[in-house]
C-alpha positions as CSV (number, residue, x, y, z in Angstrom):
1,X,101.5,74.2,98.7
2,X,101.1,78.0,98.3
3,X,103.6,80.2,100.1
4,X,101.4,83.3,99.8
5,X,99.7,84.9,102.7
6,X,96.6,87.2,102.5
7,X,95.6,88.9,99.3
8,X,94.6,92.5,99.5
9,X,93.6,94.9,96.7
10,X,94.1,98.7,96.3
11,X,91.9,100.6,93.9
12,X,93.4,104.0,93.0
13,X,90.5,106.3,92.6
14,X,92.0,109.7,93.5
15,X,92.6,111.1,90.0
16,X,90.9,114.2,88.7
17,X,90.2,113.0,85.1
18,X,90.7,116.3,83.4
19,X,91.2,114.9,80.0
20,X,87.6,113.9,79.7
21,X,86.5,117.5,80.3
22,X,84.0,116.4,82.9
23,X,83.0,118.1,86.1
24,X,83.1,114.7,87.8
25,X,86.4,112.7,87.8
26,X,86.3,110.0,85.1
27,X,86.3,107.1,87.6
28,X,82.8,108.1,88.8
29,X,81.2,108.4,85.3
30,X,78.7,105.9,84.3
31,X,79.6,103.0,81.9
32,X,76.4,101.2,80.9
33,X,74.6,102.0,84.1
34,X,77.5,101.6,86.6
35,X,80.3,103.9,87.6
36,X,83.6,102.9,86.0
37,X,85.4,102.4,89.3
38,X,82.6,100.1,90.5
39,X,83.2,97.9,87.5
40,X,86.9,97.8,88.4
41,X,86.1,96.9,92.0
42,X,83.7,94.1,90.9
43,X,86.4,92.7,88.6
44,X,88.8,92.4,91.5
45,X,86.2,91.1,94.0
46,X,85.4,88.3,91.5
47,X,88.5,86.5,92.9
48,X,87.5,85.1,96.2
49,X,91.1,85.2,97.4
50,X,90.9,88.9,97.8
51,X,90.3,89.3,101.5
52,X,90.1,93.1,101.7
53,X,89.8,95.7,99.0
54,X,90.6,99.3,99.7
55,X,89.6,102.3,97.6
56,X,91.5,105.5,97.9
57,X,89.4,108.6,97.0
58,X,90.3,112.3,97.3
59,X,88.6,114.6,99.8
60,X,86.4,116.4,97.3
61,X,85.0,113.2,95.9
62,X,85.3,110.9,98.9
63,X,81.5,111.1,99.7
64,X,80.6,110.4,96.1
65,X,82.8,107.3,96.1
66,X,81.3,106.2,99.4
67,X,77.8,106.7,98.1
68,X,78.4,104.8,94.8
69,X,80.0,101.9,96.7
70,X,77.0,101.7,99.0
71,X,74.6,101.8,96.0
72,X,76.3,99.4,93.7
73,X,78.4,97.1,96.0
74,X,76.3,97.1,99.1
75,X,77.5,95.8,102.4
76,X,80.4,93.6,101.2
77,X,82.6,93.5,104.3
78,X,85.7,93.2,102.1
79,X,85.3,96.7,100.8
80,X,86.8,99.7,102.6
81,X,87.6,103.3,101.7
82,X,90.3,105.8,102.7
83,X,91.4,109.3,101.8
84,X,93.5,109.5,98.7
85,X,96.8,111.5,98.3
86,X,98.0,114.4,96.2
87,X,99.1,112.0,93.5
88,X,98.9,108.3,92.5
89,X,101.6,107.1,94.8
90,X,100.3,109.2,97.6
91,X,96.9,107.5,97.3
92,X,98.7,104.1,97.2
93,X,100.7,104.9,100.4
94,X,97.5,105.9,102.2
95,X,96.0,102.6,101.3
96,X,99.0,100.6,102.3
97,X,99.1,102.4,105.6
98,X,95.4,101.7,106.1
99,X,96.0,98.0,105.4
100,X,98.9,97.9,107.8
101,X,96.9,99.8,110.5
102,X,94.0,97.4,110.3
103,X,95.9,94.1,109.9
104,X,99.0,92.2,111.0
105,X,100.8,92.2,107.6
106,X,103.1,89.2,107.1
107,X,106.1,88.8,104.8
108,X,104.1,86.9,102.2
109,X,101.0,89.0,102.2
110,X,100.4,90.7,98.8
111,X,98.5,93.7,97.4
112,X,97.1,93.9,93.9
113,X,97.2,97.5,92.8
114,X,94.6,98.4,90.2
115,X,93.6,101.6,88.3
116,X,90.0,102.7,89.1
117,X,89.5,103.5,85.4
118,X,90.6,100.1,84.0
119,X,87.3,98.1,84.3
120,X,88.1,95.1,82.2
121,X,90.7,93.2,84.1
122,X,89.9,89.5,83.5
123,X,89.8,86.6,85.9
124,X,92.7,85.1,84.0
125,X,94.9,88.2,84.4
126,X,94.2,88.4,88.1
127,X,94.9,84.8,88.6
128,X,98.2,85.0,86.7
129,X,99.4,87.9,88.8
130,X,98.5,86.1,92.1
131,X,100.2,82.9,90.8
132,X,103.4,84.8,89.8
133,X,103.6,86.4,93.2
134,X,104.7,83.0,94.5
135,X,108.1,83.7,92.9
136,X,108.7,87.4,93.2
137,X,108.2,90.6,95.3
138,X,106.8,92.6,92.3
139,X,104.9,91.7,89.2
140,X,103.5,93.8,86.3
141,X,100.8,93.1,83.8
142,X,102.0,94.0,80.3
143,X,101.0,93.7,76.6
144,X,103.3,93.6,73.6
145,X,103.8,96.9,71.6
146,X,102.5,96.3,68.1
147,X,103.4,99.7,66.6
148,X,106.8,100.8,65.6
149,X,108.2,103.0,68.4
150,X,110.0,106.2,67.4
151,X,112.4,108.0,69.7
152,X,113.0,111.8,69.2
153,X,115.3,113.5,71.6
154,X,114.4,117.0,70.3
155,X,110.8,116.2,69.2
156,X,111.6,117.3,65.7
157,X,113.4,114.4,64.1
158,X,113.9,110.6,64.6
159,X,116.8,109.8,66.9
160,X,116.1,106.2,67.5
161,X,113.9,103.2,66.6
162,X,114.1,100.6,69.3
163,X,113.4,96.9,68.7
164,X,109.7,96.5,69.5
165,X,110.0,92.8,70.1
166,X,111.5,93.7,73.5
167,X,109.0,96.5,74.3
168,X,105.8,96.2,76.3
169,X,103.1,98.5,77.6
170,X,102.3,98.3,81.3
171,X,98.7,97.7,82.6
172,X,97.3,96.7,85.9
173,X,96.7,94.9,88.2
174,X,100.2,94.9,89.5
175,X,101.2,92.6,92.4
176,X,103.6,93.3,95.3
177,X,104.6,91.8,98.6
178,X,103.3,94.5,100.9
179,X,106.3,94.7,103.3
180,X,108.8,94.7,100.4
181,X,106.9,97.5,98.7
182,X,106.5,99.6,101.8
183,X,110.2,99.2,102.6
184,X,111.0,100.3,99.0
185,X,109.0,103.5,99.5
186,X,110.6,104.2,102.8
187,X,114.1,103.9,101.4
188,X,113.4,105.9,98.2
189,X,115.2,109.3,98.0
190,X,112.9,112.3,97.6
191,X,114.2,113.3,94.2
192,X,113.6,109.9,92.7
193,X,110.1,109.9,94.3
194,X,109.2,113.0,92.2
195,X,110.0,111.1,89.0
196,X,107.6,108.2,89.6
197,X,104.8,107.6,87.2
198,X,103.8,104.2,88.3
199,X,104.5,101.8,91.2
200,X,106.8,99.2,89.7
201,X,109.4,101.9,89.1
202,X,109.7,102.1,92.9
203,X,111.1,98.6,92.8
204,X,113.0,99.0,89.5
205,X,115.1,101.9,90.7
206,X,116.1,99.8,93.8
207,X,117.0,96.7,91.8
208,X,114.1,94.6,93.0
209,X,113.3,92.1,90.3
210,X,109.9,92.6,88.6
211,X,108.2,89.7,86.9
212,X,105.7,90.1,84.1
213,X,102.5,88.4,83.1
214,X,100.5,88.9,79.9
215,X,97.5,91.3,79.9
216,X,94.8,91.8,77.4
217,X,94.5,94.6,74.8
218,X,90.9,95.3,76.0
219,X,92.2,95.9,79.5
220,X,92.8,99.5,78.7
221,X,92.7,102.6,80.9
222,X,89.8,105.0,80.2
223,X,91.3,108.5,79.8
224,X,89.6,110.2,76.8
225,X,86.1,110.5,75.3
226,X,87.2,108.1,72.6
227,X,88.1,105.6,75.4
228,X,84.5,105.9,76.8
229,X,83.0,105.0,73.4
230,X,85.4,102.1,73.0
231,X,84.6,100.9,76.6
232,X,80.9,100.7,75.8
233,X,81.7,98.5,72.8
234,X,84.1,96.3,74.7
235,X,81.5,95.9,77.5
236,X,78.8,94.9,75.0
237,X,81.2,92.3,73.4
238,X,82.1,90.8,76.8
239,X,78.5,90.6,77.9
240,X,77.6,88.9,74.6
241,X,80.5,86.4,75.2
242,X,79.0,85.5,78.6
243,X,75.6,84.8,77.2
244,X,76.8,82.4,74.5
């Protein structure tokens, strides 16, 4: 019998998307007729165990996010929106606080944290993360690193070549027990907080074990114009697979 409580989802849609040189943040750009972040939302809502999904969007683009959710998602009572933060973790904290303010969060309730610009999370990945949360407080989705990794301490010459068989690239969704994650944030010192680039590091620096599940190479994050072209091709391929 499952020991998990409620399953929540956090969609981090507060980024500015400057690398795409667009006046509109990348998460709101159209991918074959739908905004990218709407496709990410739909991927997470496909799992019926997700009881609430919260989108964090920054003030300047909050109304656009609300409008696109209304147009493409409709009146799904599971979907909510809150203000984002000054950075990724600030947006996440706002979502976690919104979840806690609107629900009685238990020790075994979990949150799936997902990038708004990663629209191809499969049902298999989502299921694997939820299943793994039975055995841990934190879980990351990863893929093997296929290329040789070069380390250069001075950015001029090679100073190391780590064994790639032990190296993985992180993806999302990531899973966390909500109370454990919020406690990890609360006990994190300010200087370490400034070094964070993604959420599992909050647990890593505090010695909270992080389990991993295998992602998919097509579950990539859209950050550049090339990624947009690739995403169109991946979407066409996945749609063709469904019709077979």
